[in-house]
C-alpha positions as CSV (number, residue, x, y, z in Angstrom):
1,X,8.9,3.4,-17.1
2,X,6.4,3.0,-14.4
3,X,3.3,5.1,-14.3
4,X,4.5,6.6,-11.0
5,X,7.8,7.7,-12.6
6,X,6.0,9.1,-15.6
7,X,3.4,11.2,-13.9
8,X,4.1,13.4,-10.9
9,X,0.5,13.2,-9.6
10,X,0.7,9.4,-9.7
11,X,4.0,9.5,-7.9
12,X,2.5,11.7,-5.1
13,X,-0.4,9.3,-4.8
14,X,1.9,6.3,-4.4
15,X,4.0,8.2,-1.8
16,X,0.8,9.1,0.0
17,X,-0.3,5.5,0.2
18,X,3.1,4.4,1.4
19,X,3.0,7.1,4.0
20,X,-0.2,5.7,5.4
21,X,1.4,2.4,6.5
22,X,1.2,1.7,10.2
23,X,3.8,-0.1,12.3
24,X,1.9,-3.4,12.0
25,X,2.1,-3.2,8.2
26,X,-1.5,-2.1,7.6
27,X,-1.9,0.6,4.9
28,X,-5.1,2.4,6.0
29,X,-6.4,5.9,6.1
30,X,-8.3,5.5,9.3
31,X,-7.7,4.1,12.8
32,X,-10.8,1.9,12.6
33,X,-9.4,-1.6,12.2
34,X,-12.5,-3.2,10.8
35,X,-11.3,-2.8,7.2
36,X,-7.5,-3.1,7.7
37,X,-7.1,-6.1,5.5
38,X,-9.4,-4.8,2.8
39,X,-7.7,-1.4,2.7
40,X,-4.2,-2.9,2.9
41,X,-4.8,-5.2,0.0
42,X,-6.2,-2.4,-2.2
43,X,-3.4,0.0,-1.2
44,X,-0.6,-2.5,-1.7
45,X,-2.0,-3.6,-5.0
46,X,-2.3,0.0,-6.2
47,X,1.3,0.8,-5.1
48,X,2.7,-2.2,-7.0
49,X,0.5,-1.7,-10.0
50,X,1.7,1.9,-10.3
51,X,5.3,0.9,-10.1
52,X,5.9,1.6,-6.4
53,X,8.7,-0.2,-4.7
54,X,8.0,-3.8,-3.5
55,X,9.9,-3.2,-0.3
56,X,7.2,-0.6,0.6
57,X,4.5,-3.2,0.7
58,X,6.6,-6.0,2.3
59,X,5.5,-5.2,5.8
60,X,1.8,-5.5,4.7
61,X,2.3,-9.2,4.1
62,X,2.7,-9.8,7.8
63,X,-0.8,-8.4,8.4
64,X,-2.5,-10.4,5.7
65,X,-3.8,-13.9,6.4
66,X,-2.2,-16.7,4.5
67,X,-4.2,-18.3,1.7
68,X,-5.9,-21.5,2.7
């Protein structure tokens, strides 16, 4: 069982992060784009680590630069 499924507060947090996702895939709390990549990586990692759905972070991959 994922932590999100086991704890209602964690589930609300995961749903909150998913709800922050912008149309370009960024998952950010603010409109300032200077930290879009940083915030998106942290939010996506948290969503996945807490058992959130992979499909929720799939759009974020479009925003992130490819590894060199």
